[in-house]
C-alpha positions as CSV (number, residue, x, y, z in Angstrom):
1,M,54.0,102.8,59.9
2,K,54.4,106.5,60.8
3,K,57.5,105.7,62.8
4,I,59.2,104.4,59.6
5,I,58.0,107.0,57.1
6,F,59.0,110.1,59.2
7,P,62.7,109.1,59.5
8,L,62.9,108.1,55.9
9,G,61.4,111.5,54.9
10,I,64.0,113.3,56.9
11,V,66.9,111.3,55.4
12,A,65.6,111.9,51.9
13,L,65.3,115.6,52.5
14,S,68.8,115.9,53.9
15,L,70.3,114.0,50.9
16,V,68.5,116.1,48.3
17,S,69.0,119.6,49.9
18,C,72.7,119.4,50.5
19,K,73.9,119.7,47.0
20,K,73.4,122.8,44.8
21,D,75.3,125.2,42.5
22,Y,78.0,127.5,44.0
23,T,80.0,130.2,42.3
24,C,83.5,131.4,43.3
25,S,83.7,135.1,42.3
26,C,87.1,136.9,42.4
27,T,88.2,140.4,41.7
28,Y,92.0,140.7,41.1
29,T,93.7,144.1,41.5
30,T,97.3,144.9,40.8
31,T,98.6,148.3,41.8
32,E,102.1,149.5,40.8
33,T,103.5,152.6,42.5
34,E,106.7,154.3,41.2
35,D,107.8,157.8,42.3
36,G,104.5,158.5,44.0
37,T,102.5,157.6,40.9
38,S,100.1,154.6,41.0
39,T,98.6,152.6,38.2
40,S,96.0,149.8,38.8
41,E,94.7,147.0,36.7
42,T,91.5,145.0,37.7
43,S,90.1,141.8,36.4
44,T,87.4,139.4,37.5
45,S,86.7,135.7,37.2
46,K,83.8,133.4,38.1
47,I,83.9,129.6,38.4
48,V,80.6,127.7,38.8
49,F,80.5,124.4,40.6
50,T,77.3,122.5,39.9
51,D,75.6,119.9,42.2
52,V,78.2,120.0,45.0
53,K,78.1,120.5,48.7
54,K,79.2,123.8,50.2
55,S,81.9,122.0,52.2
56,F,83.5,120.8,49.0
57,V,83.8,124.4,47.7
58,E,85.1,125.7,51.1
59,D,87.6,122.9,51.6
60,K,88.7,121.7,48.1
61,V,88.4,124.9,45.9
62,E,90.9,127.6,46.5
63,C,88.3,130.4,46.6
64,Y,89.8,132.8,49.2
65,S,91.0,136.4,49.4
66,T,94.8,137.0,49.3
67,S,97.1,140.0,49.4
68,S,100.8,140.2,48.6
69,S,103.3,142.9,47.7
70,Y,106.9,143.3,46.7
71,T,109.4,146.0,45.8
72,Y,112.1,146.2,43.2
73,E,114.4,148.7,41.6
74,S,113.5,149.7,38.0
75,W,116.1,150.3,35.3
76,T,115.9,154.0,36.0
77,G,117.0,153.4,39.6
78,S,113.6,154.3,41.3
79,Q,111.8,152.0,43.7
80,V,108.7,150.3,42.4
81,T,106.1,148.7,44.7
82,V,103.7,146.1,43.3
83,K,100.6,145.1,45.4
84,N,98.4,142.2,44.3
85,D,95.0,141.7,45.9
86,A,92.4,139.0,45.3
87,D,89.0,139.5,46.8
88,C,87.0,136.2,46.5
89,S,83.7,135.0,47.8
90,I,81.5,131.9,47.5
91,D,77.9,132.7,46.3
């Protein structure tokens, strides 16, 4: 009898403990530089996923950090550099 109860207990624990709530938290920063002067804007977002496995959040949800930048010429003729950063984590 013990040989049957022990494996069933392990299977039940593994099924119950795998799913929980996860939060994808991101901080977005946009920095614009023109003629040596920089301005920045920051925003944040949080998305909560309930009763899911961590592998779902890591594989299916786009919760990752990114960075990109580009340069353009403004109407005054000066060069403007824009840098976009997203710092994201799964909690």
